[in-house]
N, C-alpha and C positions, 0 to 999 in steps of 0.2 A: 310661611313667615311673612309678616306684614311689610309691605314696601311703601315707603314714604318719600315723596319728592319735596325737596325744600328749595324754594327759589329765594335768592338773596339779591335785593335791589341795589343799584349804584349809590343812591342817596344814603343808604344805610351804612355801607362799608367805605365811604369816602368822607373826608373832612371838608370843611368849607373851602379850603384852598385846593381841593382836588386830590390831595394825597390820600393813599389808602389808610383807613383807620385800623391799624394793627390790633388795637385793644378790642374792638368789636369783633374782628375776625377771630381773634384768640378765644374770646368768650363763646362764640358760636361753634367753633371747632370742638372746644371742650364739651359743650352741650351735646353736639352730634355724637361724640365718643360715648357719652353716657347712654344715649338712646340706642346706639349699636350694642353696647354691653347688655342692654335690657332685652336683646333679641330681635330688634327691628333692623330692617335694611334701609339704608339711606342713600339717596342719589341727590346731588346738589346741582342746581342751575344757578350760576353766579354771574351777575353783571360786574362791571367795574374796570374792565380792560381799557376802554376808551377814556374814561374819566381819569384813570391812572396815567395814561399816556400823555394827557394834557399838561402834566407837571414837568415833563422832561425838558431840560434847558435847551437841548438841541432842536426842539420842535417849535421854536418861536418865530421862525422865518416863513417865507412864502412857499406854498406848495404849488410850484409852477409846472411840473411835468405831469401830463395826463395823456390819454389816448382818445381819439375820436372826439365825441361830444360829451365825454364824461365830466360832470361838474366837479370843480375843485373841492367843493365841500365834502363830496363822497371820498375823493382821494385823501383828504385830510383825515376823515374818520378811519379810513383803512390804515393809514400810517400810524395814527394814534393807537389803534387796536394792536397793531404789530409790535409796537414798543411796550405798550402797557400790559399785554397778556402774560409775558414771561414774569413780569414783576408781580402780578396778581397771583400766579401759580406758585411762585417762590415763597410767598407768605403762607399760602395754604399748605404747601409741602412741609415747611418748617414747623407749623403749628400742629399738623397731624402727627408728625414724627414724635413730638413731645408725648403723645398718647399711644405710641406704639402702633400707629396706623399709617398706611400708605394711601395716597390719592392718585388719581389718573385724570389727565386732561383730555376732554373730548370736544373738539371744535366742529361745528356742523353748519350746513346751510339748508334752506328749505328743500333743495333738490335732493339732498341725502335722504330726506324723509319721503319725498314724492316717488323716488325710484324704489320699486318693491324689493329688488335684490339688495340694494344698499341698505334699505330699511331693516331687512331681516338680518343682515350682517351687523348692523349697528346694534340691534336688539341683542343678538347673540353675544357680542363683545361686552356690552354693558351688563348683561345678566351674569356672565362669567366673572367679571370684575367684582360684582357684588358678592357672588358666592365665595370668592377668594378673600373676602374681607377688605377689599380695596374700595375706597370711596370715589366713584366717578364724579367729575365736576364738568358739567356741560356749559358751554357758552357759544354764542354765534361766531362763526368764522367770518368776521367782518372784512378781512382782507380779500376774501373770495366772493362775498355776497354782493351781487349787483342789486339795484333797486327792486327789480321785479322778483328776485329770489330771496330778498331779505325778510326776516321775521319782522312784524310790526314792532315787536319788543320781546323781552325775555319772558314776559307773562305767557305769550303765545307759545314760545319754545317750551316752557315748563308744562303746558297742557299737552303738547305733543309727546314729551318724554313720559308723562304720567300715563297717557293712553298707550304708548308703545310698551310700557312695562306692566300695564294693567295694575297700577298702584291703587292702594286703598285710600290714601290721602295725598292732597297737594297742599302744602303750607307755603304761603307767600309772606315773607318777612319784609316789612317796610319800615319807614322812619316814623310812622304814625300808629295809633293804637288799633286801627282797623278801618272799617267803612262807616262813614258818617252820612246822615241824611242830607247834609249840605257841606259846603266847604269847611274843613276842620278849623280854619282860622276864624270862622264866624263864631262869636261867643255863644250863640244859641244852637250851634250844631250838636247833634246827639249821636253818640256812638251806637251803632246797630249791633245787637248781640247775635242776631240771626236774620238772614234775608231769605224770604220765601218767594217773593215776586220780583225777579230780576228785571223783567221787561218794564215794569212800572217805575222802578228806581232809575233805569237808564234814561227815562224821559226827563228826569228832574236833576240828575247829578251834575255837579260842577267838575269838569274834566281837566282842571289845572294840573300841569305837569311840572316836575322839578327841573332844575337847570341841567342836571347831570344824567337824568334818566329819560327814556323815551316813552315809558308807560304812564298812564294816568289811571284814575279810578274806573273810567269807562272800560279800559283794557282789562282790568281785573274782573269787572262784572261779566264781560263777554267770555273771559277765561273760565269763570265759575259756571256760567251757563253751559259751556261746552263740556267741561269736566263732569258736571252733574248729569248731563244727558248720557254720559258713558259710565255712570255708576261710581263716580269718584267724588268723595267729599272734599271740599276746599275750605281752608281757613286763612284769613288775612289777619296778621297780628304784628305788633311792634317787635322788631328784632333786637332792640337794645334792652328789652326787659330781661332781667336776670333769669337764666335757666329756662328761657321761653319754650324751647322744644321739649325739654323734659317735662315741664308742667303741662304742655298740651298733649303729648303722646303717652307718657308714663302716668302722670297724675290725672290726666283727662280733665284738667281744669277748663272752665269756660272763660277763655281769654280771647279778645279780638272779636272778629265777625265770622260766623260759621255759615257755610252754604251746604246744606245736605244734598246728597245725591238724589236726583229726580227720577232715576231709572235704575234698572238692574245692571250689573256689570256687562258691558258689551264684549262680544267675542273678539279675539285679536284682529281678525281680518276686517271686521266692521269698524273697529277702532281706527285702523289705518285708513280706511275709506273716509271716515268722518273727519279726521283732522289733518291728514297728510297727503293723500292721493291727489294728483293733478290730472284733471280730465283732458283727454286728447281729442275729444269730439263731444257731440251731444245728440240726443234724440228728443223730438218734440212729441208729447203724448196727446191723446184725444182729450176733449173736455171731460168726458166721463171718467177716464183713468186719472186725470189730473185731480179731479174732485176727491177720488178715493185716496190718492197719495197725500193730499193736503190734510186728510183726517188721520194719516199715518196708520192706515189699516189696509193691508193687501198681502197677497201671497207672493207671486212673482210677476214681473212685467212681461206680458204676452204680446205677440205680434199684432193681435187685434187692436191693441191700444196705442200702437206706434204710428204716427203720421209722417214724420220726416227723420232723416239722419244727416248730420253735418259734421265736417271735420275730416281728419285723416287718421282714423284709428283702425287697428287690426283686431283680430279675434283675441279676446282676453284682456284688451286694453280697458282702462277705466274711462267711462264717459259720464257726462252730466245728463240728468233726466230733467227736462224742462216742460213747462206748460206753454200754451200758444203765445203768451206774452213774454216769454224768455226767462221767467222766474225759475231758478234752479230749485227743484224739489228734493233732489238727492243725487248720489253718485253710485255707480256700480260697474262691475266687470261684465263687458258685453260678450255674448256667445258668438257674435258675428263680426266680421270686418265691415267697414262702411259700405263698400261696393256690393258685397253679398247681401247685406241687410236691405239696401235700397232695392235690389232685385226681388227679395222676399216681400217687401212692402208692395211693390208694383204687381207681383204675381197675385198676392192676396187680394188686392183691390179689383183684379180682373176676374176673380172667381164668381160664378153666377149661381151655382147650386148651393142651397142652404147647408146641406150636409158637409160639403167640401169646405165651405167658408168657416163653419164652426171648427172643423178639424184643423184647418190651416191656421186659424187664429190662436190655437192653443200652443203654438210653438213658443218656447221660452226664449226671450231676448236677454233678460237679466234675471237670474235666479235670486230668490229672496235672501239666501245665505251669502250672496255676493253683492248686496245692496245696503247702502246706509242713507237714512234720511238726512236732509240738510239741517 
């Protein structure tokens, strides 16, 4: 059964005064229910908690209590999210109930995706919710997200959810009709029906952001690039268009901007490595192996191509694979801990006979099945 991730932006579901736009949410929930009735599985990634919290009368004063060197601006965002999130979910719950559907709140941080056990638990819970006919609604847990563990925006979170669930489509609903070749406010701006060269567009795009959202068009292009590399098609469209999801999913209408998948569906482990895993160390590869990796053609990373090992990683940990200049070429699960790998590298370099050197160099450091290109 087709799985579709729907990301709903802050600017779309909030009014100019910051209050939630109940009419928009009602229309989208009604549309989601029709798509579910058509046999599709829907998972929502919704912004709007912080924006909703800004309208609370109690939060007009100074946020003076903080710990360490934590900036007051971050404390403010955390408090706004804590107040706004229940309000946001209350609206979703009431609207889904009208259609005989239940929804579930899932608040996450990057660390929940980076930790393999947490990630698998998160995937299991989400898949079971969907199978039970309950609509999962993801949002970042801003209260617990420190700067280094925060998602850059919910576009990035939606890509992680799509990869985790091996979704067929990622639909990003915004307040504009799609992706334009220049700032949509420019009278000469043209809506792009389809984007095939994301890198080229990234060089010219105007990344103006809304006042209530963190993501800009650059974020959406990077999300599309990441999703496409994992075999997931992405569409950016206007969420205030009537029956937008039904028209896109059931009617297959060409609305908004489409980004076709640029690769075949990635396996679950490789999807996790690509979008979520956090390296605990790194290896530096030889120029010869680096050149092979840059063409994205290789079998497994062998000992003969490894020059150095850095960090504090154990056997089975995820590490970054870099060239001599420090450019990350990919990530993978290492078959050695750092100390053991350093010994293996040293022993290999001390081998003098050609036969033993060839044999020793064949030891697998990272197997192809446990590696993902950057």
